[in-house]
Structure formats: C-alpha cells, structure tokens
C-alpha positions as CSV (number, residue, x, y, z in Angstrom):
1,X,-59.5,-34.2,-36.0
2,X,-62.9,-33.5,-38.0
3,X,-65.8,-35.7,-36.9
4,X,-68.2,-36.9,-39.8
5,X,-71.6,-38.9,-38.7
6,X,-72.4,-40.9,-41.7
7,X,-71.6,-37.8,-44.1
8,X,-69.4,-37.7,-47.2
9,X,-66.0,-36.7,-46.7
10,X,-64.5,-33.2,-47.8
11,X,-62.4,-33.3,-50.5
12,X,-59.3,-32.4,-48.5
13,X,-60.0,-35.6,-46.7
14,X,-60.8,-37.9,-49.5
15,X,-58.1,-40.3,-51.7
16,X,-56.5,-41.0,-48.3
17,X,-55.7,-43.6,-45.8
18,X,-58.2,-45.3,-43.7
19,X,-58.2,-47.6,-40.7
20,X,-61.7,-49.3,-39.9
21,X,-63.0,-51.3,-37.2
22,X,-64.9,-51.2,-33.9
23,X,-61.8,-50.0,-32.0
24,X,-63.6,-50.9,-28.6
25,X,-60.7,-50.0,-26.0
26,X,-58.3,-48.9,-28.4
27,X,-55.7,-51.4,-27.0
28,X,-52.4,-52.1,-28.6
29,X,-53.6,-54.0,-31.2
30,X,-55.7,-51.3,-32.5
31,X,-52.9,-49.2,-31.8
32,X,-50.6,-50.9,-34.2
33,X,-53.2,-50.9,-37.0
34,X,-53.5,-47.1,-36.9
35,X,-49.8,-46.6,-36.3
36,X,-49.3,-48.4,-39.7
37,X,-52.1,-46.5,-41.4
38,X,-50.3,-43.5,-40.4
39,X,-46.9,-44.3,-41.4
40,X,-48.4,-44.9,-44.9
41,X,-50.1,-41.6,-44.9
42,X,-47.1,-39.9,-43.9
43,X,-44.9,-41.5,-46.6
44,X,-47.1,-40.4,-49.3
45,X,-48.3,-37.1,-47.8
46,X,-52.2,-38.5,-47.5
47,X,-55.0,-37.6,-45.3
48,X,-55.5,-40.2,-42.4
49,X,-58.6,-41.2,-40.7
50,X,-60.4,-43.8,-38.9
51,X,-64.0,-45.3,-39.7
52,X,-66.1,-46.8,-36.5
53,X,-69.3,-48.1,-35.8
54,X,-72.1,-46.9,-33.3
55,X,-73.2,-48.7,-31.3
56,X,-70.6,-51.5,-31.3
57,X,-72.5,-54.2,-33.6
58,X,-72.7,-57.0,-31.0
59,X,-74.8,-54.4,-28.9
60,X,-77.1,-53.8,-31.8
61,X,-77.7,-57.7,-32.6
62,X,-78.0,-58.8,-28.8
63,X,-79.8,-56.8,-26.1
64,X,-78.2,-59.2,-23.6
65,X,-74.6,-57.5,-24.6
66,X,-75.4,-54.5,-22.7
67,X,-72.3,-54.7,-20.3
68,X,-70.1,-54.8,-23.3
69,X,-68.1,-51.7,-23.8
70,X,-64.3,-51.2,-22.7
71,X,-64.9,-47.4,-23.6
72,X,-67.5,-45.1,-24.3
73,X,-67.9,-43.4,-28.0
74,X,-66.9,-40.3,-26.1
75,X,-63.5,-41.6,-25.0
76,X,-63.2,-43.3,-28.1
77,X,-63.3,-39.8,-29.6
78,X,-60.8,-38.4,-27.0
79,X,-58.6,-41.2,-27.5
80,X,-58.4,-41.4,-31.1
81,X,-57.6,-37.5,-31.0
82,X,-54.2,-38.5,-29.6
83,X,-53.2,-40.2,-32.6
84,X,-53.3,-37.0,-34.7
85,X,-55.8,-38.1,-37.2
86,X,-57.3,-35.8,-39.7
87,X,-60.8,-37.3,-39.4
88,X,-62.9,-39.9,-37.9
89,X,-66.1,-41.2,-39.7
90,X,-68.9,-42.6,-37.1
91,X,-71.2,-44.9,-38.9
92,X,-74.5,-45.3,-37.2
93,X,-75.1,-48.9,-37.0
94,X,-79.0,-49.7,-37.3
95,X,-81.2,-52.0,-39.3
96,X,-80.6,-50.3,-42.7
97,X,-76.8,-50.6,-42.4
98,X,-76.7,-54.0,-41.2
99,X,-78.6,-55.1,-44.4
100,X,-75.9,-53.8,-46.8
101,X,-74.2,-56.5,-48.7
102,X,-70.3,-56.7,-48.7
103,X,-70.2,-55.3,-52.1
104,X,-72.6,-52.4,-51.3
105,X,-70.5,-51.6,-48.0
106,X,-67.5,-51.6,-50.2
107,X,-69.4,-49.2,-52.6
108,X,-71.1,-46.8,-50.5
109,X,-69.0,-46.4,-47.5
110,X,-65.3,-47.4,-48.8
111,X,-65.6,-45.9,-52.2
112,X,-68.4,-43.2,-52.4
113,X,-68.0,-41.8,-48.8
114,X,-64.0,-41.8,-48.7
115,X,-62.7,-42.8,-52.1
116,X,-59.6,-43.9,-49.9
117,X,-56.4,-44.9,-51.5
118,X,-55.3,-47.6,-48.7
119,X,-57.8,-49.4,-46.5
120,X,-56.0,-51.0,-43.0
121,X,-58.1,-53.7,-41.4
122,X,-57.3,-56.4,-38.9
123,X,-56.8,-60.2,-40.1
124,X,-60.2,-61.2,-38.7
125,X,-62.4,-58.1,-40.1
126,X,-65.9,-59.0,-40.8
127,X,-68.4,-56.9,-42.7
128,X,-71.7,-56.7,-44.3
129,X,-75.2,-58.6,-44.0
130,X,-74.6,-61.3,-41.7
131,X,-70.8,-60.8,-41.6
132,X,-70.4,-62.5,-45.1
133,X,-67.6,-60.0,-46.1
134,X,-63.8,-60.5,-45.1
135,X,-60.5,-59.8,-46.1
136,X,-60.7,-61.9,-49.3
137,X,-63.8,-60.1,-50.2
138,X,-62.0,-56.6,-49.7
139,X,-59.0,-58.1,-52.3
140,X,-61.6,-59.1,-54.9
141,X,-62.9,-55.5,-55.3
142,X,-59.7,-53.6,-54.8
143,X,-59.4,-52.9,-58.6
144,X,-63.0,-52.2,-59.3
145,X,-63.1,-49.5,-56.5
146,X,-59.3,-48.2,-56.8
147,X,-58.1,-49.0,-53.4
148,X,-55.3,-51.2,-51.9
149,X,-56.2,-53.2,-48.9
150,X,-53.6,-53.9,-46.2
151,X,-54.1,-56.5,-43.6
152,X,-52.1,-55.6,-40.2
153,X,-50.7,-58.8,-38.4
154,X,-52.2,-59.5,-34.8
155,X,-50.6,-57.8,-31.8
156,X,-49.4,-60.6,-29.6
157,X,-48.2,-60.6,-25.9
158,X,-46.9,-63.5,-24.4
159,X,-48.0,-65.5,-27.5
160,X,-51.6,-64.5,-27.2
161,X,-53.3,-62.4,-29.7
162,X,-54.4,-59.1,-28.1
163,X,-58.2,-58.3,-29.0
164,X,-61.2,-56.6,-27.2
165,X,-62.8,-59.8,-26.2
166,X,-59.5,-61.0,-24.4
167,X,-59.4,-57.3,-22.6
168,X,-63.2,-57.7,-21.4
169,X,-62.2,-61.3,-19.9
170,X,-59.4,-59.7,-18.2
171,X,-61.7,-56.9,-16.8
172,X,-64.0,-59.3,-15.5
173,X,-61.3,-61.1,-13.8
174,X,-60.0,-58.2,-12.2
175,X,-56.6,-58.1,-14.0
176,X,-56.6,-54.5,-13.9
177,X,-52.6,-54.1,-14.0
178,X,-52.5,-56.5,-17.1
179,X,-55.3,-54.5,-18.8
180,X,-53.6,-51.3,-18.3
181,X,-50.4,-52.5,-20.0
182,X,-52.4,-53.8,-22.8
183,X,-54.3,-50.5,-23.1
184,X,-51.2,-48.5,-22.4
185,X,-53.1,-46.2,-20.1
186,X,-55.5,-46.7,-17.2
187,X,-58.8,-48.5,-17.9
188,X,-61.4,-45.6,-17.1
189,X,-65.1,-45.4,-16.4
190,X,-66.7,-42.2,-17.1
191,X,-70.2,-41.3,-16.0
192,X,-72.5,-38.9,-14.1
193,X,-72.6,-38.7,-10.4
194,X,-75.8,-40.2,-9.0
195,X,-77.5,-39.7,-5.4
196,X,-77.4,-42.6,-3.1
197,X,-78.6,-43.5,0.0
198,X,-75.8,-41.5,1.8
199,X,-74.7,-44.4,3.9
200,X,-71.0,-43.8,3.2
201,X,-71.2,-40.1,4.7
202,X,-72.9,-41.6,7.7
203,X,-70.0,-43.9,8.5
204,X,-67.4,-41.3,7.6
205,X,-66.5,-42.3,4.0
206,X,-68.6,-40.3,1.7
207,X,-68.6,-41.6,-1.9
208,X,-69.5,-40.3,-5.7
209,X,-71.9,-43.0,-6.8
210,X,-72.0,-43.9,-10.7
211,X,-73.8,-46.5,-12.8
212,X,-72.0,-48.6,-15.1
213,X,-74.3,-48.4,-18.0
214,X,-72.9,-50.3,-20.9
215,X,-69.4,-50.9,-19.7
216,X,-68.0,-54.4,-19.1
217,X,-68.5,-55.3,-15.4
218,X,-65.2,-55.7,-13.6
219,X,-64.8,-58.1,-10.8
220,X,-66.9,-57.1,-8.0
221,X,-64.7,-55.6,-5.3
222,X,-62.5,-52.8,-4.2
223,X,-59.9,-51.0,-6.4
224,X,-57.4,-48.1,-6.0
225,X,-58.3,-45.6,-8.3
226,X,-57.8,-41.8,-9.7
227,X,-60.4,-39.7,-10.3
228,X,-60.7,-36.8,-12.9
229,X,-63.1,-33.8,-13.0
230,X,-62.3,-31.1,-15.1
231,X,-58.8,-29.8,-13.5
232,X,-59.4,-31.7,-10.4
233,X,-56.9,-34.9,-10.3
234,X,-57.5,-36.9,-7.0
235,X,-56.5,-40.5,-5.7
236,X,-59.2,-42.6,-4.3
237,X,-60.9,-46.1,-3.4
238,X,-63.9,-47.4,-5.3
239,X,-66.1,-50.4,-4.5
240,X,-67.9,-52.1,-7.7
241,X,-70.5,-54.1,-6.3
242,X,-74.3,-54.7,-4.8
243,X,-73.2,-53.4,-1.2
244,X,-74.3,-57.0,0.4
245,X,-73.9,-55.2,4.0
246,X,-76.7,-53.0,3.2
247,X,-78.5,-55.7,1.3
248,X,-78.2,-53.6,-1.8
249,X,-79.9,-54.7,-5.1
250,X,-78.3,-52.6,-7.7
251,X,-74.8,-52.5,-9.3
252,X,-73.1,-49.4,-8.2
253,X,-69.3,-47.8,-8.7
254,X,-68.8,-45.9,-5.4
255,X,-65.7,-44.1,-5.2
256,X,-64.4,-42.4,-2.1
257,X,-62.0,-39.6,-3.3
258,X,-58.9,-38.5,-1.0
259,X,-58.6,-35.2,0.3
260,X,-62.1,-33.5,-1.2
261,X,-64.9,-31.6,0.3
262,X,-66.9,-31.0,-2.8
263,X,-70.4,-31.7,-4.0
264,X,-70.2,-33.5,-7.3
265,X,-73.8,-34.4,-7.9
266,X,-74.7,-34.7,-11.6
267,X,-71.2,-34.0,-12.6
268,X,-69.5,-36.3,-15.2
269,X,-66.5,-37.5,-13.6
270,X,-63.7,-40.4,-14.7
271,X,-62.3,-43.2,-12.6
272,X,-59.3,-44.8,-13.6
273,X,-58.6,-48.1,-12.2
274,X,-55.0,-48.6,-10.8
275,X,-55.1,-52.1,-8.9
276,X,-57.7,-54.5,-7.5
277,X,-57.3,-54.7,-3.6
278,X,-59.9,-57.4,-2.6
279,X,-63.1,-59.1,-3.3
280,X,-66.7,-57.6,-2.1
281,X,-68.1,-59.2,0.7
282,X,-70.6,-58.9,3.3
283,X,-69.6,-58.0,7.0
284,X,-71.3,-58.7,10.2
285,X,-71.7,-54.9,11.3
286,X,-71.1,-51.5,10.0
287,X,-68.0,-51.2,12.6
288,X,-66.4,-54.3,10.9
289,X,-67.1,-52.3,7.5
290,X,-65.5,-49.2,8.7
291,X,-62.2,-51.1,9.9
292,X,-62.1,-52.7,6.6
293,X,-62.6,-49.4,4.8
294,X,-59.7,-47.9,6.7
295,X,-57.4,-50.9,5.9
296,X,-58.5,-50.6,2.2
297,X,-57.7,-47.1,2.2
298,X,-54.3,-47.5,3.7
299,X,-53.4,-50.1,1.2
300,X,-54.8,-47.9,-1.8
301,X,-52.8,-45.0,-0.5
302,X,-49.6,-47.4,-0.9
C-alpha cells in the first residue's frame, strides 16, 4: 500500500476507486464502505484507495476534544493494509484545508489529486468550509469532474447505526466485548512505556505504565488484556485510572503482564482490551489492594 501525504497520485493509482472518510476506529461500518469500494475496483480492474484526514477534524476545531481517538494514525495505517488497498492518501487537516469550499474540495482533492472514477462515502459525509458540502453536493458536480458518487447504506446492529461516536460511547461505558465485535478485532491502545513510582513492583505486581494521550478514555477500572511487543505476545491485567489508594493525580494505563521479566521502559507496546473486570476504587490499605489484585488476576486468567 503506497502512502501519499498530500501529494498527487502516481498515474498508476489515478482513475480508480476511492473511499473517503475519517475512518476513526475502522469499525464494521467503515469496513462495509471499503469492502463495497473494493468490489467495484475488482469488477472493473481499477486501483483502490482511501482518503483520510489527520488530525481527525473535530480535534482540529476543538481543543476540548483531546480524548477522542479510537485508533491512532499509525494503527489506522496498519489496519488499512489488511484491506489490500493500492494506496492511502493522508490529508493534513489544517486552517488552509478547512477553508476550502465544497467545490474547491472536489476540484483540488477529488479531481486534481486522484482523477477518481468512483467515489464511495457514507450517507452522513460532510466536507468543505463549515461542512457545507454533503452527498447532494457530490452528486451535483459528478459530470463536471467525471466521477460517479456512490453512497453506502449504514451498517446496523440491533437496529442501531454503527458509527465512531457510538463506539466512543461504548468505550466510555466499558462495554469492551461489544466494542470488539463492532470493530471485528480487539480495541487496542498503543504507546510508549513510561517510568512510574514503581509502587506496583514494591507490592509484587510490576506494571508497564502508559499515558492514554488522545485516545478515548474508557470506563475507569480493571480489564483483562493482551499485550504485544514485537514478537512478544502475553496476557495480562490493566488498570485505567488515578490510583486513588495512592492519591494519584494523573490518569494512567498500568498493565501487569503475566509471565514476563523484561524491562520495557521507552518501548512502544500495544494493549488489547478483552473484558472489563471491575471499576476502580480506593482501598483502606496496601494489603487490601494486594488481595484484590490477586482476585483480579485470577478472574483475568479465566
């Protein structure tokens, strides 16, 4: 998969099929859009690609939307590779880009950059200055810019439309098993292991500590997890919270990895969430906390 950062496509990737969107989380709804686009490309033997934006537009417009991502840009790239795409276009979402009118967006991005023949979007796709462009706008300019706009029907589960905002809501509620089904994979946080107070080590449960950065903050508490680092694959238990027993002030993801004796400071690891075990709470003493951790580990191993 060739990755383009704001650049025009090579000729071999022009005149193809493109799916466009934020694709935050790459959930089953997104997968449906890309799958339908890929079928069209296969039918007419055309190149297939995706256009996405960085950062996610809502994070550009609102600094309060910091804790927003379902997946990081790097995760998005890795996940999109699994769709056997020919190319990925990452458009830098900045002040200049956000000021483009809907017609300029179509002319400069859809036409000049890609010259695409088929353009796949979801029903609620909005674009251009103040999000004034929509699927009717795309339809209006089809003939002028020589493309066919195809709107995919929403993916629904139990009569509910699956969207990134729907999944964020589920993450905040700790509904991990539901989320994993909607993503068709484990929800995963990637990040660099940072040094902590080493309290976990002192009470016999050393942890790898990570900041959640821009990820959506899950329900605070304890989770059964899987941890990946290069070729290392281990099960574990993780706590997301403020460590009230220790009067902690900052939010951390702390992961105790089963069966490992390895220094992972400054290493990038991925923590995949399997099941919510219990909410975070404050304990009377370290001994009460140790007893509870032993019970949590037993449940996580189950």
